[in-house]
N, C-alpha and C positions, 0 to 999 in steps of 0.2 A: 504494500500500500504506500502511495506517495505521501510524504509528510508535508506539512505547511512550510517547513524550512527550505523547501526547494525555491531558491531565489528567482529562477528563470521562469517558473510557471506562476500564473495568477491563481488566486483562490478559485476562480471560476473554472480554470483548466483542471485543477486538482480535483474539484468536485465532479466534473464531467468524466474524467478518467476513472474515478472511483465508481461512478454510476455505471459506466460501460463494463466494469469488472464485476458488478453486482455487490459492491462494497460501500455503497453510499452511507449506510448507517454506521459502519465501522469508521469511515472517514469523518462523519459528523461527530462521533464520540471522540476521536483523536483531536479534531479541531476544537471542540469544547474544552478539552483538557489543555491544549496549547494556548488558547485564547482566553485566558482566565478573566481578563477585564472586559473591555468593550467588545461585544460580539455583533455589533451592528452590521459590519461588512458580511459576516457569515450569514446572518439572518436575511439580509438583503439579497445576497447571491442565491441562497436556497429558495427563497420565495420567488425570485425572478426566474430561476431555472424551472421551477415547478410550473409557474404560470405561463411560461413560454412553451411548455410541453416537452422539455428536454429531459426532465426527471419526473417521477410520479411519487411524491412523498406520501400521499394517501395510501397507495398500494404498498409501499415499503412499511409504513406504520401498521397497516392491517395485518401483516405477517409477523410483526415484532412479538417475541415471547420473552418472558422473564429470563434473564441471563444469557440470551442468545446474541448479544452484540459483542463480537470478537474485538479485543483490543480496547474496550471501553466500558463505560457504565451504562447498563440498561436503563437505570432510573434517570440518569442525566439526559439521555437521548429521548426517553419518553416524556419527560418534563419539558424539554425544549420543543418537541413537536406539538405537544398539547398547548403550550403557551403561544405558539405562533400559527396554529391551525386556522384561526380566523382570517389570516392574511392570504390563504391559498384559495385560488379559484378551482372549484370542483367541476371537472369536465364530464364525468360519468356518474350517473345516479343508479343505485341498485334498487330494484323494485322488490 
């Protein structure tokens, strides 16, 4: 998994690569750990990528199970996603 310390890649690039590998939640956990203070850039990029249809945080969150986030805290990821869920545009509705 690519870390945020990669100076040549933007946060957006890192998140997209993680999503392509199916590791977006793991990267989110790592990013939350590394960005202890201001997380506005992370929030903005994740919401933008989701709303642009490049990643699907709702689908990722729906399969999240207790303890299943490799390399990070399940509870930190769940709390982050719940806190920012209202910013996401939902494309697909389940009946």
